[in-house]
C-alpha positions as CSV (number, residue, x, y, z in Angstrom):
1,M,11.4,7.7,17.9
2,Q,11.8,6.2,21.4
3,S,15.5,6.9,21.7
4,G,15.1,10.6,20.9
5,V,17.7,10.3,18.2
6,M,16.6,11.4,14.7
7,A,17.8,8.9,12.2
8,A,18.2,9.5,8.5
9,L,15.7,7.5,6.5
10,E,15.9,6.5,2.8
11,L,13.1,4.6,1.3
12,F,13.8,2.7,-2.0
13,H,10.5,2.1,-3.6
14,F,8.4,1.8,-6.8
15,P,5.5,4.1,-6.7
16,F,3.0,1.6,-8.2
17,D,4.0,-1.2,-5.8
18,P,1.4,-1.9,-3.0
19,G,4.0,-2.5,-0.4
20,S,5.8,0.6,-1.4
21,R,2.7,2.6,-1.1
22,A,1.9,1.0,2.4
23,A,5.3,2.0,3.6
24,R,5.1,5.6,2.3
25,L,1.8,5.9,4.2
26,A,3.0,4.5,7.4
27,L,6.1,6.9,7.3
28,G,3.6,9.7,6.7
29,E,1.4,8.8,9.6
30,A,4.4,8.4,11.9
31,R,5.3,12.2,10.8
32,L,8.9,11.1,9.9
33,E,11.1,12.9,7.4
34,W,12.6,10.6,4.8
35,T,14.2,10.8,1.5
36,E,13.2,8.6,-1.5
37,T,15.0,6.7,-4.2
38,L,12.7,5.4,-7.0
39,V,13.6,2.0,-8.3
40,R,12.6,-0.3,-11.3
41,P,12.7,-3.7,-9.6
42,W,12.4,-5.6,-12.9
43,E,15.7,-4.2,-14.1
44,P,18.8,-6.4,-13.8
45,D,20.9,-3.7,-12.2
46,C,18.3,-2.5,-9.8
47,V,20.0,-1.2,-6.6
48,L,17.4,-3.3,-4.6
49,G,19.6,-6.4,-5.1
50,Q,22.3,-4.8,-2.9
51,F,19.9,-4.8,0.1
52,N,17.1,-7.3,-0.4
53,P,18.0,-11.0,-1.5
54,S,14.4,-11.1,-3.1
55,G,15.0,-8.0,-5.0
56,M,11.6,-6.6,-4.1
57,P,10.6,-3.1,-2.8
58,P,10.3,-1.4,-0.5
59,V,13.5,-1.1,1.3
60,L,14.1,1.5,4.2
61,R,17.6,2.2,5.1
62,V,17.9,3.7,8.5
63,T,21.1,5.5,9.3
64,D,21.8,6.6,12.9
65,T,25.2,5.8,14.0
66,G,27.4,2.8,13.1
67,K,26.1,0.3,10.3
68,P,22.8,1.1,8.6
69,L,19.8,-0.7,9.5
70,I,18.2,-2.3,6.4
71,L,14.5,-3.1,6.5
72,C,13.3,-5.1,3.7
73,E,9.5,-5.0,2.4
74,A,6.5,-3.6,4.0
75,P,5.9,-6.0,6.9
76,A,9.4,-5.3,8.3
77,I,9.1,-1.5,7.8
78,L,5.6,-1.4,9.4
79,G,6.7,-3.4,12.4
80,W,9.8,-1.3,13.0
81,L,7.8,1.8,12.8
82,E,5.3,0.4,15.4
83,D,8.1,-0.9,17.7
84,A,9.7,2.6,17.6
85,Q,6.8,4.6,19.0
86,K,6.0,5.2,22.7
87,A,2.4,4.7,22.1
88,P,0.5,2.5,19.5
89,L,0.6,4.0,16.1
90,L,-0.9,1.7,13.6
91,L,-1.8,-1.2,15.7
92,P,-4.7,-0.6,18.1
93,A,-4.4,-0.7,21.8
94,D,-7.4,-3.0,22.0
95,L,-6.2,-6.6,21.7
96,S,-9.1,-7.8,19.5
97,E,-8.8,-5.0,17.1
98,R,-5.0,-5.5,17.0
99,A,-5.5,-9.3,16.1
100,E,-7.9,-8.2,13.4
101,A,-5.5,-5.6,12.1
102,R,-2.8,-8.3,11.7
103,R,-5.5,-10.8,10.1
104,L,-6.6,-8.2,7.3
105,T,-3.0,-7.1,6.7
106,G,-2.1,-10.7,6.1
107,W,-5.2,-11.0,3.9
108,F,-4.2,-8.2,1.6
109,D,-0.6,-9.3,1.4
110,R,-1.5,-12.9,0.4
111,R,-5.1,-13.5,-0.8
112,F,-5.7,-10.0,-2.3
113,M,-2.3,-10.1,-4.0
114,D,-2.5,-13.6,-5.3
115,E,-6.1,-13.3,-6.6
116,V,-6.5,-9.7,-7.6
117,N,-3.2,-8.0,-8.2
118,A,-1.3,-10.9,-9.7
119,V,-4.0,-10.9,-12.4
120,L,-5.2,-7.3,-12.9
121,L,-1.9,-5.4,-12.2
122,H,-0.1,-7.9,-14.4
123,E,-2.4,-7.2,-17.3
124,R,-2.8,-3.4,-16.7
125,M,0.7,-2.6,-15.5
126,E,3.3,-5.1,-15.8
127,K,2.6,-6.1,-19.4
128,P,3.1,-2.5,-20.6
129,L,6.3,-2.1,-18.5
130,L,7.9,-5.3,-19.8
131,R,6.3,-5.1,-23.3
132,L,4.6,-8.3,-23.1
133,G,1.6,-7.4,-25.3
134,P,-1.9,-6.2,-24.8
135,P,-4.1,-7.2,-21.8
136,E,-6.0,-10.5,-22.1
137,A,-9.8,-10.2,-21.9
138,R,-10.2,-13.5,-20.1
139,A,-7.6,-12.6,-17.4
140,L,-9.0,-9.2,-16.9
141,R,-12.5,-10.8,-16.3
142,E,-11.1,-13.2,-13.9
143,G,-9.2,-10.5,-11.9
144,R,-12.3,-8.2,-11.7
145,D,-14.5,-11.1,-10.5
146,A,-12.0,-11.9,-8.0
147,L,-11.9,-8.1,-6.9
148,K,-15.7,-7.9,-6.6
149,G,-15.4,-10.6,-3.9
150,H,-12.8,-8.9,-1.9
151,L,-14.7,-5.5,-2.1
152,A,-17.9,-7.1,-0.9
153,M,-16.0,-8.4,2.1
154,M,-14.6,-4.9,2.9
155,E,-18.0,-3.3,2.3
156,A,-19.5,-5.8,4.8
157,L,-16.9,-4.9,7.5
158,L,-17.4,-1.2,7.0
159,N,-21.0,-1.4,7.4
160,E,-20.4,-2.5,11.0
161,R,-17.2,-0.6,11.8
162,D,-15.7,2.9,11.5
163,W,-12.5,1.5,10.1
164,L,-11.6,-1.9,8.8
165,T,-10.5,-3.2,12.1
166,G,-12.9,-1.4,14.4
167,R,-13.0,2.1,16.1
168,R,-9.8,3.5,14.8
169,M,-7.6,3.5,11.7
170,S,-4.9,0.7,11.6
171,Q,-2.1,-0.6,9.4
172,A,-4.8,-2.7,7.8
173,D,-6.5,0.3,6.4
174,L,-3.1,1.7,5.0
175,V,-2.3,-1.6,3.4
176,A,-5.7,-2.0,2.0
177,G,-5.6,1.6,0.8
178,A,-2.3,1.0,-0.9
179,H,-3.8,-1.8,-2.8
180,I,-7.0,-0.2,-3.7
181,S,-5.4,3.2,-4.8
182,I,-3.5,1.5,-7.5
183,L,-6.4,-0.4,-8.9
184,D,-8.4,2.9,-8.6
185,Y,-5.8,4.7,-10.7
186,F,-6.4,2.1,-13.6
187,G,-10.1,2.7,-13.0
188,E,-10.8,-0.9,-11.8
189,V,-13.0,0.1,-8.8
190,S,-16.7,0.7,-9.5
191,W,-17.3,2.9,-6.5
192,K,-21.1,3.3,-7.0
193,A,-21.5,-0.3,-6.0
194,W,-19.8,0.0,-2.8
195,P,-21.0,3.2,-0.9
196,G,-19.5,2.1,2.5
197,L,-16.1,1.5,0.9
198,K,-16.3,4.7,-1.0
199,T,-16.9,6.7,2.3
200,W,-13.9,4.9,3.8
201,Y,-11.6,5.6,0.8
202,M,-12.5,9.3,0.9
203,R,-11.6,9.6,4.5
204,L,-8.4,7.7,3.9
205,K,-7.3,9.7,0.9
206,S,-8.0,12.9,2.6
207,R,-5.3,12.2,5.1
208,P,-2.1,14.3,4.6
209,S,-0.1,10.9,4.4
210,F,-2.1,10.0,1.4
211,R,-1.8,13.0,-0.7
212,P,1.8,12.3,-2.1
213,L,0.3,9.0,-3.7
214,L,-2.3,10.9,-5.5
215,A,0.4,12.8,-7.4
216,D,2.0,9.5,-8.7
217,R,1.7,9.1,-12.5
218,F,2.3,5.9,-14.5
219,Q,4.3,6.3,-17.6
220,G,2.1,6.6,-20.7
221,L,-1.3,6.3,-18.9
222,A,-3.3,9.2,-17.1
223,P,-5.2,8.2,-14.1
224,V,-9.1,8.1,-14.0
225,A,-10.5,11.6,-13.7
226,H,-11.4,11.2,-10.1
227,Y,-8.2,9.7,-8.9
228,A,-6.9,12.8,-7.0
229,D,-10.2,14.2,-6.0
230,L,-10.8,14.0,-2.3
231,D,-14.6,14.2,-2.7
232,F,-15.6,12.1,-5.7
């Protein structure tokens, strides 16, 4: 960190929340040591309510001296990590690429979340957790159709760029990877249809920061066979 003081970091997160995964990836890329507390945000007594009025993960508690700093949700955590560095970490130095990284990060946090995750992850993940019954075929079709549109957009970008925003990896790649990795766990990504995207994802999941995510397991459901394979 810029101050030279090593703060104690504790991340409260749910492993299959995209924002939580993005925070874990960013902390890994910053090469910081941190402890974790797993949370179940849908439970009424979840500890997140003590820190974040929205009750949403992730939350990073930074304890240095004095009152702890509480950072609520991925944008605040990623922004704090970037501001704490002496040199650019996850936002490129190039201004146009930096703007593109912010645009794509916002895209995934809003459009992708609303059109894809709110449908597919609700059907595949939230319903089993909350015991709301089996997935609905119509909703799955709608979510998968929306996913194809987003993957096509990413494929087009990666046909022209080394990473989503340009010449170097940025926070947009981590945020996108956080979303895609959860869908991949549930077998929702048809990689054969997206060769450029597959190459990008293989590079991303080969990074040391990504490997802890590949060990995550959802209760009662094993991942697709290739989930933890770096070369699939």
